[in-house]
N, C-alpha and C positions, 0 to 999 in steps of 0.2 A: 522145866523152869528153874533158873537161880536165883540166887541177892549177892552182890558186892558191896560191902562199905568201903569208902573210898575217902582218904583224907589227902586234898593237894596242898604242898606245901611251897613256900616260894611268895613272890611277888605276885598275889593272885585273890586280892581284893584292890577293888577300885578301878579294876581294869575291864570291867566286861565278862567276868569271868562266869557268873551263875546265868545270865542271859546266853551266853554261846552254849554253856551244857545244858541249861533247858532247850535249845533247839537242836543241840545234837540228840540228844535222850530222846526229845521227841522222833525227831526223823528215823529212829530206829524201834520204834512205839514199845520204850522200855517206860517202866513204872516206877516210883520213887520221890525223891526230893534231891534240892540241891539248896545250901544255905553258908554262910559264911559262919565261923565260928570266931568266939572272942579271942583267940589267941592269934588272929590272923591267917587263918587257914580256911579254906572250903572243904566242908563234909559235903560227900553224896553218899546217896544211897541208889542203888540201880537194881533193877529186876526183869529178867526176861530171858531171852535164849543166850546162853554163854557166847555165843558168836557176836551176837549184836552187842552183849557186853563188853567185849574185848575192844570192837570195833569203834563204839562209844567211846571208851577208854582211849584208844587209839586219837582218835578223832582231835578228843579235848587237848590232848598232850601235841597234838600236832599245831594247832590251834593258836597254843600258849609256849610254844619254844621260845626259850630265853625266859618264862616267867616261872614255870615251874621246878624248883629244885629239886623236890622229891615227891612221889606218888606211893604213900601205903596203900595196901590192897588186902584186904580181909574178906574170907568167904562166909556166909550167911543164909541162915534159911528163908527160904522164899516166903513172904507175909502176902496174904489176899486182900489185906486190909487198902493197900496201895492200887488203885484203881489206873491211875495215871501220875505223870510226872510233874512237879510243882517245882517251884522258888518259895521256900520260907526263910523266916524271919526269925 
């Protein structure tokens, strides 16, 4: 199991991004969270199998083609405190 901290940059707030990311992450049985950041980006922490995380990110990017300008991805240590995937505020 691994973790990724992801920042989506672009027109990603007010377009259903968090709810779509939530649905996709749950499809892959990932844990973590997604939330809007004050500077207009969306922050996401995903944990699970590396292939599932990669597929999740790809599906989100495909769903928001034209809205995402940049995606920053950083590897993070797996944290067992996350037992499901949530939308946080």
